TORPA-4810 file (N, C-alpha, C, O; in nm, 3 decimals):
<nodes>
NODE_1_0.850_0.332_0.757_0.780_0.280_0.643_0.766_0.393_0.542_0.733_0.506_0.578_M
NODE_2_0.792_0.361_0.416_0.792_0.459_0.308_0.787_0.386_0.176_0.788_0.263_0.172_F
NODE_3_0.781_0.462_0.066_0.791_0.403_-0.066_0.906_0.471_-0.139_0.946_0.582_-0.104_F
NODE_4_0.959_0.405_-0.240_1.071_0.457_-0.318_1.019_0.552_-0.425_0.950_0.511_-0.518_S
NODE_5_1.050_0.680_-0.410_1.005_0.778_-0.508_1.058_0.745_-0.647_0.987_0.763_-0.746_L
NODE_6_1.180_0.698_-0.655_1.238_0.663_-0.785_1.154_0.557_-0.855_1.130_0.566_-0.976_E
NODE_7_1.110_0.455_-0.781_1.031_0.348_-0.841_0.891_0.394_-0.884_0.836_0.343_-0.981_D
NODE_8_0.833_0.489_-0.810_0.694_0.530_-0.833_0.680_0.662_-0.908_0.569_0.704_-0.938_F
NODE_9_0.791_0.729_-0.938_0.782_0.864_-0.994_0.711_0.871_-1.129_0.650_0.973_-1.160_Q
NODE_10_0.717_0.767_-1.208_0.652_0.768_-1.340_0.505_0.730_-1.334_0.433_0.744_-1.433_E
NODE_11_0.458_0.684_-1.219_0.319_0.642_-1.205_0.231_0.764_-1.185_0.254_0.845_-1.095_V
NODE_12_0.130_0.776_-1.270_0.031_0.882_-1.255_-0.100_0.818_-1.206_-0.120_0.697_-1.219_V
NODE_13_-0.187_0.900_-1.152_-0.315_0.849_-1.102_-0.396_0.793_-1.218_-0.424_0.864_-1.314_F
NODE_14_-0.434_0.668_-1.209_-0.505_0.596_-1.314_-0.655_0.621_-1.302_-0.717_0.577_-1.205_N
NODE_15_-0.713_0.689_-1.398_-0.856_0.719_-1.393_-0.943_0.605_-1.446_-1.065_0.610_-1.434_S
NODE_16_-0.881_0.502_-1.504_-0.957_0.387_-1.555_-0.891_0.256_-1.510_-0.847_0.177_-1.594_T
NODE_17_-0.886_0.232_-1.379_-0.819_0.111_-1.331_-0.900_-0.016_-1.356_-1.022_-0.012_-1.377_P
NODE_18_-0.830_-0.128_-1.354_-0.894_-0.259_-1.362_-0.983_-0.274_-1.238_-0.936_-0.248_-1.128_I
NODE_19_-1.108_-0.316_-1.253_-1.198_-0.328_-1.137_-1.172_-0.456_-1.056_-1.259_-0.542_-1.043_P
NODE_20_-1.053_-0.464_-1.004_-1.012_-0.576_-0.919_-0.926_-0.520_-0.806_-0.890_-0.403_-0.807_K
NODE_21_-0.895_-0.605_-0.712_-0.811_-0.570_-0.598_-0.680_-0.648_-0.609_-0.682_-0.770_-0.627_C
NODE_22_-0.568_-0.579_-0.599_-0.437_-0.644_-0.607_-0.388_-0.679_-0.465_-0.406_-0.601_-0.371_I
NODE_23_-0.329_-0.794_-0.453_-0.266_-0.836_-0.328_-0.124_-0.877_-0.363_-0.103_-0.971_-0.439_L
NODE_24_-0.028_-0.806_-0.308_0.111_-0.843_-0.331_0.176_-0.869_-0.196_0.140_-0.807_-0.096_S
NODE_25_0.271_-0.958_-0.193_0.341_-0.988_-0.069_0.315_-1.130_-0.022_0.240_-1.206_-0.084_G
NODE_26_0.378_-1.162_0.088_0.366_-1.296_0.145_0.223_-1.324_0.190_0.152_-1.236_0.238_S
NODE_27_0.184_-1.447_0.172_0.054_-1.493_0.221_0.083_-1.610_0.314_0.097_-1.724_0.271_I
NODE_28_0.093_-1.578_0.441_0.124_-1.681_0.539_0.062_-1.646_0.673_-0.017_-1.552_0.681_D
NODE_29_0.096_-1.717_0.775_0.033_-1.698_0.906_0.066_-1.563_0.969_-0.003_-1.520_1.062_T
NODE_30_0.168_-1.495_0.921_0.203_-1.364_0.975_0.109_-1.254_0.925_0.104_-1.146_0.983_F
NODE_31_0.034_-1.281_0.817_-0.054_-1.184_0.754_-0.194_-1.243_0.739_-0.230_-1.286_0.630_Y
NODE_32_-0.274_-1.246_0.845_-0.404_-1.315_0.839_-0.501_-1.257_0.737_-0.571_-1.334_0.671_P
NODE_33_-0.508_-1.125_0.720_-0.601_-1.070_0.622_-0.562_-1.109_0.481_-0.648_-1.141_0.400_L
NODE_34_-0.434_-1.109_0.451_-0.390_-1.148_0.317_-0.433_-1.291_0.286_-0.478_-1.320_0.175_R
NODE_35_-0.419_-1.379_0.382_-0.460_-1.520_0.361_-0.608_-1.528_0.328_-0.648_-1.602_0.238_R
NODE_36_-0.688_-1.454_0.401_-0.833_-1.454_0.380_-0.868_-1.388_0.246_-0.948_-1.442_0.169_S
NODE_37_-0.809_-1.272_0.218_-0.840_-1.196_0.096_-0.802_-1.273_-0.030_-0.869_-1.261_-0.132_A
NODE_38_-0.696_-1.351_-0.024_-0.649_-1.425_-0.141_-0.753_-1.522_-0.194_-0.746_-1.564_-0.309_A
NODE_39_-0.849_-1.558_-0.112_-0.954_-1.652_-0.154_-1.067_-1.583_-0.231_-1.151_-1.651_-0.290_R
NODE_40_-1.070_-1.451_-0.231_-1.178_-1.376_-0.296_-1.152_-1.375_-0.448_-1.041_-1.342_-0.490_N
NODE_41_-1.252_-1.409_-0.530_-1.230_-1.412_-0.676_-1.202_-1.275_-0.739_-1.155_-1.269_-0.853_P
NODE_42_-1.229_-1.166_-0.668_-1.200_-1.032_-0.720_-1.063_-0.981_-0.677_-1.030_-0.864_-0.697_D
NODE_43_-0.984_-1.070_-0.618_-0.849_-1.035_-0.576_-0.748_-1.102_-0.669_-0.752_-1.223_-0.689_V
NODE_44_-0.659_-1.022_-0.724_-0.550_-1.072_-0.807_-0.427_-1.083_-0.718_-0.383_-0.984_-0.660_V
NODE_45_-0.372_-1.203_-0.707_-0.256_-1.225_-0.621_-0.129_-1.217_-0.705_-0.110_-1.292_-0.800_V
NODE_46_-0.042_-1.124_-0.666_0.087_-1.106_-0.732_0.190_-1.190_-0.655_0.201_-1.180_-0.533_M
NODE_47_0.262_-1.271_-0.727_0.360_-1.359_-0.664_0.460_-1.279_-0.582_0.508_-1.175_-0.626_A
NODE_48_0.491_-1.328_-0.463_0.591_-1.263_-0.379_0.729_-1.292_-0.437_0.759_-1.408_-0.467_H
NODE_49_0.813_-1.189_-0.453_0.943_-1.211_-0.517_1.047_-1.276_-0.429_1.154_-1.312_-0.479_P
NODE_50_1.021_-1.293_-0.302_1.122_-1.347_-0.212_1.209_-1.235_-0.159_1.195_-1.120_-0.200_G
NODE_51_1.296_-1.268_-0.068_1.379_-1.165_-0.006_1.524_-1.173_-0.051_1.610_-1.107_0.007_Y
NODE_52_1.552_-1.252_-0.151_1.688_-1.262_-0.205_1.714_-1.142_-0.296_1.626_-1.059_-0.318_A
NODE_53_1.833_-1.134_-0.347_1.870_-1.023_-0.436_1.776_-1.019_-0.556_1.747_-1.123_-0.617_A
NODE_54_1.729_-0.900_-0.591_1.633_-0.885_-0.701_1.693_-0.921_-0.836_1.620_-0.948_-0.931_A
NODE_55_1.824_-0.921_-0.845_1.886_-0.947_-0.975_1.902_-1.095_-1.006_1.938_-1.130_-1.119_S
NODE_56_1.877_-1.182_-0.910_1.892_-1.325_-0.937_1.790_-1.373_-1.038_1.672_-1.339_-1.029_R
NODE_57_1.834_-1.449_-1.132_1.743_-1.503_-1.233_1.652_-1.608_-1.171_1.689_-1.676_-1.076_E
NODE_58_1.534_-1.619_-1.226_1.442_-1.723_-1.183_1.353_-1.684_-1.066_1.267_-1.763_-1.028_G
NODE_59_1.372_-1.566_-1.009_1.287_-1.525_-0.899_1.149_-1.487_-0.953_1.140_-1.419_-1.055_L
NODE_60_1.044_-1.528_-0.886_0.912_-1.484_-0.927_0.891_-1.339_-0.885_0.969_-1.285_-0.807_P
NODE_61_0.789_-1.279_-0.937_0.752_-1.146_-0.890_0.808_-1.034_-0.974_0.877_-1.055_-1.073_G
NODE_62_0.777_-0.914_-0.931_0.811_-0.793_-1.003_0.874_-0.696_-0.904_0.832_-0.688_-0.789_T
NODE_63_0.975_-0.620_-0.949_1.048_-0.529_-0.863_1.046_-0.387_-0.916_1.016_-0.364_-1.033_F
NODE_64_1.078_-0.292_-0.830_1.105_-0.155_-0.868_0.992_-0.087_-0.944_0.875_-0.099_-0.907_G
NODE_65_1.030_-0.016_-1.051_0.933_0.061_-1.129_0.829_-0.032_-1.194_0.713_0.007_-1.209_A
NODE_66_0.869_-0.151_-1.233_0.774_-0.246_-1.292_0.668_-0.286_-1.189_0.551_-0.303_-1.223_A
NODE_67_0.709_-0.300_-1.065_0.617_-0.331_-0.956_0.517_-0.216_-0.939_0.396_-0.239_-0.928_Y
NODE_68_0.566_-0.093_-0.938_0.480_0.024_-0.923_0.379_0.031_-1.037_0.261_0.057_-1.015_A
NODE_69_0.425_0.008_-1.160_0.334_0.011_-1.276_0.229_-0.099_-1.267_0.114_-0.077_-1.305_R
NODE_70_0.267_-0.215_-1.219_0.170_-0.325_-1.206_0.063_-0.290_-1.104_-0.056_-0.308_-1.131_E
NODE_71_0.103_-0.239_-0.988_0.004_-0.200_-0.887_-0.091_-0.094_-0.941_-0.211_-0.099_-0.915_L
NODE_72_-0.038_0.001_-1.017_-0.115_0.115_-1.065_-0.229_0.076_-1.159_-0.314_0.159_-1.189_A
NODE_73_-0.231_-0.045_-1.206_-0.337_-0.089_-1.296_-0.469_-0.116_-1.224_-0.574_-0.120_-1.288_Q
NODE_74_-0.465_-0.135_-1.091_-0.581_-0.186_-1.017_-0.653_-0.077_-0.937_-0.592_0.019_-0.891_Y
NODE_75_-0.784_-0.095_-0.922_-0.867_0.000_-0.848_-0.827_0.005_-0.700_-0.821_0.113_-0.642_R
NODE_76_-0.799_-0.109_-0.641_-0.766_-0.110_-0.499_-0.661_-0.217_-0.470_-0.633_-0.304_-0.552_C
NODE_77_-0.606_-0.207_-0.352_-0.506_-0.304_-0.307_-0.529_-0.334_-0.160_-0.574_-0.248_-0.084_G
NODE_78_-0.498_-0.456_-0.121_-0.521_-0.498_0.016_-0.389_-0.537_0.082_-0.302_-0.599_0.021_V
NODE_79_-0.377_-0.498_0.208_-0.264_-0.543_0.289_-0.306_-0.542_0.435_-0.417_-0.500_0.470_T
NODE_80_-0.216_-0.588_0.518_-0.242_-0.587_0.661_-0.108_-0.576_0.733_-0.002_-0.597_0.675_C
NODE_81_-0.118_-0.542_0.860_0.002_-0.539_0.941_0.041_-0.683_0.974_-0.037_-0.776_0.956_S
NODE_82_0.162_-0.697_1.022_0.201_-0.827_1.075_0.114_-0.858_1.196_0.049_-0.769_1.249_L
NODE_83_0.110_-0.982_1.239_0.025_-1.020_1.351_0.058_-0.940_1.477_-0.028_-0.926_1.565_V
NODE_84_0.179_-0.887_1.488_0.215_-0.807_1.605_0.177_-0.660_1.591_0.209_-0.580_1.679_N
NODE_85_0.110_-0.623_1.481_0.063_-0.487_1.461_0.159_-0.397_1.386_0.129_-0.278_1.368_G
NODE_86_0.272_-0.449_1.342_0.369_-0.368_1.269_0.319_-0.341_1.128_0.291_-0.434_1.052_Y
NODE_87_0.307_-0.213_1.093_0.264_-0.175_0.959_0.381_-0.191_0.862_0.495_-0.158_0.895_A
NODE_88_0.353_-0.240_0.743_0.456_-0.270_0.643_0.453_-0.167_0.530_0.359_-0.088_0.520_V
NODE_89_0.554_-0.169_0.444_0.568_-0.072_0.335_0.449_-0.074_0.240_0.423_0.027_0.175_A
NODE_90_0.378_-0.183_0.228_0.263_-0.190_0.137_0.157_-0.085_0.171_0.081_-0.044_0.084_K
NODE_91_0.152_-0.041_0.298_0.059_0.065_0.336_0.091_0.194_0.259_0.004_0.278_0.239_Y
NODE_92_0.215_0.209_0.217_0.256_0.327_0.140_0.257_0.298_-0.010_0.215_0.381_-0.090_M
NODE_93_0.304_0.180_-0.047_0.320_0.147_-0.189_0.186_0.143_-0.263_0.176_0.192_-0.375_E
NODE_94_0.085_0.084_-0.201_-0.044_0.070_-0.270_-0.105_0.207_-0.302_-0.139_0.231_-0.418_L
NODE_95_-0.121_0.297_-0.204_-0.175_0.428_-0.242_-0.079_0.510_-0.329_-0.125_0.591_-0.409_P
NODE_96_0.053_0.490_-0.315_0.148_0.562_-0.401_0.128_0.525_-0.547_0.160_0.604_-0.636_A
NODE_97_0.075_0.406_-0.572_0.046_0.361_-0.708_-0.095_0.400_-0.752_-0.132_0.376_-0.867_A
NODE_98_-0.172_0.460_-0.662_-0.308_0.501_-0.695_-0.414_0.401_-0.659_-0.531_0.419_-0.695_G
NODE_99_-0.378_0.295_-0.589_-0.477_0.197_-0.544_-0.549_0.250_-0.420_-0.487_0.311_-0.333_C
NODE_100_-0.679_0.226_-0.414_-0.751_0.251_-0.290_-0.699_0.150_-0.189_-0.706_0.030_-0.212_L
NODE_101_-0.647_0.198_-0.078_-0.588_0.110_0.023_-0.696_0.050_0.111_-0.771_0.122_0.177_L
NODE_102_-0.704_-0.083_0.111_-0.789_-0.160_0.202_-0.692_-0.228_0.297_-0.612_-0.311_0.255_L
NODE_103_-0.700_-0.195_0.426_-0.598_-0.245_0.518_-0.651_-0.256_0.660_-0.748_-0.190_0.698_A
NODE_104_-0.584_-0.340_0.736_-0.614_-0.350_0.878_-0.562_-0.225_0.949_-0.467_-0.161_0.904_T
NODE_105_-0.626_-0.194_1.059_-0.587_-0.078_1.139_-0.468_-0.114_1.228_-0.458_-0.225_1.281_Y
NODE_106_-0.380_-0.019_1.243_-0.273_-0.023_1.342_-0.255_0.120_1.390_-0.271_0.212_1.310_T
NODE_107_-0.221_0.144_1.516_-0.205_0.281_1.566_-0.105_0.365_1.487_-0.114_0.488_1.487_P
NODE_108_-0.010_0.300_1.419_0.084_0.375_1.336_0.012_0.457_1.230_0.060_0.564_1.192_D
NODE_109_-0.101_0.410_1.182_-0.173_0.481_1.077_-0.216_0.620_1.122_-0.213_0.714_1.043_L
NODE_110_-0.257_0.633_1.247_-0.294_0.764_1.300_-0.176_0.861_1.292_-0.191_0.976_1.251_D
NODE_111_-0.060_0.813_1.331_0.061_0.896_1.330_0.102_0.936_1.189_0.164_1.041_1.169_L
NODE_112_0.068_0.854_1.091_0.107_0.877_0.952_0.003_0.957_0.872_0.024_0.986_0.755_L
NODE_113_-0.108_0.991_0.936_-0.209_1.072_0.870_-0.319_0.995_0.800_-0.399_1.055_0.728_G
NODE_114_-0.324_0.866_0.819_-0.429_0.786_0.757_-0.556_0.794_0.841_-0.552_0.787_0.964_F
NODE_115_-0.670_0.809_0.771_-0.800_0.813_0.837_-0.897_0.725_0.759_-0.912_0.740_0.638_Q
NODE_116_-0.961_0.636_0.830_-1.058_0.546_0.769_-1.169_0.626_0.702_-1.228_0.715_0.764_D
NODE_117_-1.196_0.594_0.576_-1.301_0.662_0.502_-1.260_0.796_0.444_-1.338_0.860_0.374_G
NODE_118_-1.137_0.838_0.473_-1.086_0.965_0.420_-0.979_0.938_0.316_-0.984_0.990_0.204_V
NODE_119_-0.878_0.855_0.353_-0.770_0.824_0.259_-0.733_0.676_0.258_-0.634_0.638_0.195_N
NODE_120_-0.808_0.595_0.325_-0.798_0.449_0.317_-0.926_0.390_0.372_-1.007_0.461_0.432_Y
NODE_121_-0.945_0.260_0.351_-1.061_0.189_0.404_-1.013_0.080_0.499_-0.934_-0.007_0.463_I
NODE_122_-1.061_0.088_0.622_-1.025_-0.011_0.723_-1.106_-0.138_0.702_-1.229_-0.135_0.693_R
NODE_123_-1.035_-0.251_0.693_-1.099_-0.381_0.679_-1.029_-0.481_0.769_-0.920_-0.455_0.821_V
NODE_124_-1.092_-0.595_0.787_-1.031_-0.708_0.856_-1.085_-0.835_0.791_-1.155_-0.827_0.690_D
NODE_125_-1.053_-0.948_0.846_-1.095_-1.075_0.784_-1.247_-1.087_0.774_-1.297_-1.150_0.681_E
NODE_126_-1.319_-1.029_0.868_-1.465_-1.040_0.867_-1.531_-0.940_0.771_-1.637_-0.970_0.716_Q
NODE_127_-1.471_-0.825_0.748_-1.536_-0.720_0.669_-1.482_-0.707_0.527_-1.543_-0.638_0.445_T
NODE_128_-1.371_-0.771_0.496_-1.305_-0.749_0.367_-1.395_-0.782_0.247_-1.413_-0.697_0.160_F
NODE_129_-1.452_-0.901_0.242_-1.530_-0.942_0.125_-1.648_-0.847_0.099_-1.672_-0.809_-0.015_D
NODE_130_-1.720_-0.810_0.202_-1.834_-0.720_0.186_-1.791_-0.581_0.141_-1.855_-0.521_0.054_G
NODE_131_-1.683_-0.529_0.199_-1.636_-0.396_0.162_-1.583_-0.395_0.020_-1.608_-0.300_-0.055_K
NODE_132_-1.512_-0.499_-0.021_-1.462_-0.506_-0.158_-1.579_-0.512_-0.256_-1.576_-0.445_-0.359_L
NODE_133_-1.681_-0.589_-0.226_-1.799_-0.596_-0.313_-1.864_-0.459_-0.325_-1.906_-0.419_-0.434_A
NODE_134_-1.873_-0.386_-0.215_-1.932_-0.251_-0.216_-1.849_-0.156_-0.303_-1.905_-0.078_-0.380_E
NODE_135_-1.718_-0.163_-0.292_-1.629_-0.076_-0.370_-1.641_-0.107_-0.519_-1.650_-0.015_-0.600_I
NODE_136_-1.641_-0.233_-0.554_-1.646_-0.270_-0.696_-1.784_-0.243_-0.757_-1.795_-0.220_-0.877_L
NODE_137_-1.889_-0.247_-0.675_-2.024_-0.219_-0.724_-2.050_-0.069_-0.741_-2.130_-0.029_-0.825_A
NODE_138_-1.982_0.013_-0.662_-2.003_0.158_-0.669_-1.873_0.234_-0.656_-1.855_0.311_-0.561_G
NODE_139_-1.781_0.214_-0.750_-1.647_0.272_-0.735_-1.642_0.424_-0.728_-1.553_0.480_-0.665_P
NODE_140_-1.739_0.491_-0.791_-1.736_0.638_-0.791_-1.746_0.695_-0.649_-1.693_0.803_-0.623_E
NODE_141_-1.812_0.626_-0.560_-1.824_0.673_-0.422_-1.689_0.669_-0.348_-1.670_0.739_-0.249_A
NODE_142_-1.598_0.588_-0.396_-1.469_0.569_-0.329_-1.355_0.643_-0.397_-1.242_0.640_-0.348_F
NODE_143_-1.383_0.707_-0.511_-1.277_0.778_-0.583_-1.212_0.889_-0.502_-1.090_0.904_-0.508_E
NODE_144_-1.288_0.969_-0.426_-1.222_1.073_-0.345_-1.127_1.012_-0.240_-1.023_1.072_-0.208_P
NODE_145_-1.160_0.898_-0.187_-1.074_0.832_-0.088_-0.949_0.779_-0.156_-0.838_0.793_-0.104_I
NODE_146_-0.966_0.718_-0.272_-0.851_0.666_-0.348_-0.757_0.781_-0.382_-0.635_0.769_-0.366_R
NODE_147_-0.810_0.891_-0.430_-0.729_1.008_-0.466_-0.660_1.067_-0.343_-0.543_1.103_-0.349_R
NODE_148_-0.731_1.076_-0.231_-0.674_1.132_-0.109_-0.558_1.047_-0.057_-0.459_1.100_-0.007_A
NODE_149_-0.569_0.915_-0.068_-0.459_0.827_-0.027_-0.337_0.849_-0.114_-0.225_0.856_-0.064_G
NODE_150_-0.359_0.859_-0.244_-0.251_0.885_-0.339_-0.180_1.016_-0.303_-0.057_1.021_-0.297_F
NODE_151_-0.258_1.121_-0.280_-0.200_1.251_-0.250_-0.128_1.252_-0.115_-0.023_1.314_-0.102_E
NODE_152_-0.184_1.185_-0.015_-0.120_1.178_0.117_0.019_1.116_0.109_0.116_1.176_0.154_L
NODE_153_0.028_0.997_0.052_0.158_0.930_0.053_0.257_1.000_-0.039_0.377_1.003_-0.010_V
NODE_154_0.210_1.054_-0.150_0.301_1.126_-0.240_0.356_1.252_-0.173_0.471_1.289_-0.197_R
NODE_155_0.276_1.317_-0.090_0.319_1.441_-0.025_0.404_1.418_0.100_0.484_1.504_0.138_A
NODE_156_0.388_1.302_0.166_0.450_1.285_0.298_0.531_1.160_0.322_0.606_1.154_0.419_R
NODE_157_0.520_1.057_0.236_0.575_0.928_0.277_0.671_0.862_0.179_0.685_0.740_0.181_H
NODE_158_0.736_0.939_0.094_0.839_0.883_0.006_0.970_0.873_0.084_0.985_0.934_0.190_A
NODE_159_1.063_0.796_0.030_1.194_0.781_0.095_1.263_0.916_0.114_1.333_0.936_0.213_D
NODE_160_1.245_1.008_0.021_1.308_1.140_0.035_1.251_1.216_0.154_1.323_1.292_0.219_V
NODE_161_1.122_1.197_0.183_1.063_1.261_0.301_1.124_1.206_0.429_1.151_1.281_0.522_H
NODE_162_1.146_1.075_0.433_1.208_1.014_0.551_1.351_1.064_0.569_1.394_1.090_0.682_R
NODE_163_1.424_1.078_0.459_1.562_1.128_0.467_1.563_1.272_0.518_1.648_1.307_0.600_A
NODE_164_1.470_1.354_0.472_1.463_1.493_0.518_1.429_1.499_0.667_1.486_1.580_0.741_Q
NODE_165_1.339_1.414_0.710_1.303_1.410_0.852_1.421_1.367_0.936_1.448_1.425_1.041_T
NODE_166_1.491_1.265_0.891_1.609_1.218_0.964_1.715_1.328_0.974_1.773_1.349_1.080_L
NODE_167_1.739_1.396_0.864_1.837_1.505_0.865_1.794_1.614_0.964_1.876_1.664_1.040_E
NODE_168_1.667_1.652_0.962_1.617_1.754_1.053_1.634_1.712_1.198_1.678_1.792_1.282_R
NODE_169_1.601_1.586_1.228_1.614_1.537_1.366_1.760_1.535_1.411_1.790_1.570_1.525_L
NODE_170_1.848_1.494_1.323_1.990_1.493_1.357_2.038_1.635_1.385_2.108_1.660_1.484_I
NODE_171_2.000_1.727_1.298_2.041_1.866_1.319_1.985_1.923_1.449_2.055_1.993_1.522_R
NODE_172_1.859_1.893_1.478_1.796_1.945_1.600_1.859_1.886_1.727_1.878_1.958_1.825_E
NODE_173_1.889_1.758_1.724_1.933_1.690_1.845_2.084_1.683_1.860_2.134_1.652_1.969_H
NODE_174_2.156_1.708_1.757_2.302_1.698_1.763_2.371_1.833_1.745_2.494_1.840_1.744_C
NODE_175_2.294_1.938_1.731_2.354_2.071_1.712_2.429_2.113_1.837_2.387_2.084_1.949_A
NODE_176_2.540_2.180_1.817_2.617_2.231_1.930_2.533_2.335_2.003_2.471_2.421_1.940_A
NODE_177_2.531_2.326_2.131_2.450_2.418_2.212_2.534_2.532_2.262_2.483_2.620_2.331_R
</nodes>
């Protein structure tokens, strides 16, 4: 899981974001928190673009750098893992755009350097509405967390970081002995 540095490179940390929460991606039975969050009036739902080629005309949604710029307008963003616990790219894309990440916990987050209350906020279907209300009522208390998430993913989780890690692993494990 990573984000495209090319798509997000022009995005700077937004010091005056829209006081709403963005939700992008599929809203179906595979993503229970997204289904629940979409009902909150402080959540802006971005149409899912589908999985077909991005260049096809008539597809809803936003892609690439335009997607990154759209996310960057909002104070926070919500996502969740798939029902099987698999963390998705949105865990990286939202903080890469400067959104405070509100997300369900998965053990992958520990491995990736995410810490609840440090660089993201852990939520679930029962806690999301209350936590979002708290964030929107007192955003200054959450600014260090939003900034820390932005800095974490920008420093460690772009596609170029994954490519460097893959190259290092190949060199380490395939080097002639």
